[in-house]
N, C-alpha and C positions, 0 to 999 in steps of 0.2 A: 436757222429755220429753213432756208432754201435747200440745204443738203438733206434735211429730213423729208421735205416734200418730194424731192427727187427720188430718195430711197423708197418712199411709199409708192410713188408712181411706178418705179421699177418692180416693186413687189407685186403690185396688181397686174402689171404687164406679164410678169413671170407666171402668175396663176392663169391668166387668159391664154397665154401661149401654151402652157402645159395642158390646159383643158382641150385646146384644139388638137394637140398632139395625141392625147388620149382618145378623143372622140372621132377624129378623122385621120388616122395614121397614114393611110394610103395616099390621101390627098396631100397631106403635109410632106410626105416622102417625095411625091411627084413634084411638088412645088420647089423643093430644094435640090432636085436632080438625082435623087436616089430611087431605086426601084426594088420592090420586094423586101423592104426593111421595116415592115409594120411593127414587129416586136421591138426593134431597136428604138423606133420613134416613140412607142408607148413608154418604154423605160425612160427615155429622155424627158417625156412629158411628166412622168412622176417625179423625176429629179427637179424639174423646173417648178412644179407646184410646191414641192418641199422647200425649195430655195425661196420662193415667194412668201410662203407662210413664215419662214424664218426671218425674213426681212421685216415683215409686218409685225411680228410678235416681239421684236426687241426694241427697247427704247433707243439704243444707239446700235444700229444694225451693221457695224463695221465687219464683224466676223461673217455674218450671213452674206453680205455683199461680196466679200472675198470668196466665199464658197460658190456664189453665183457666177462670178467671173471665171473661177477655176472650171466650173462645169461648162461654161460657154467655150472655153478653150478646147474641150473635148470635141 
């Protein structure tokens, strides 16, 4: 049960982070030390939202969690 709660929390966190990256890419870019990479940040936001939705949609989100971690490595 605790693992599922953690996965759901990470799913919602992914959606929130992705929304921030989509809505404020310049600010997020500056926050992480990049400049003039708004398009890249938006793309990463879309990936983050997709990963979050995948985690929340599955009963056992092992594959989506793996995809999320892989995307984080980017």
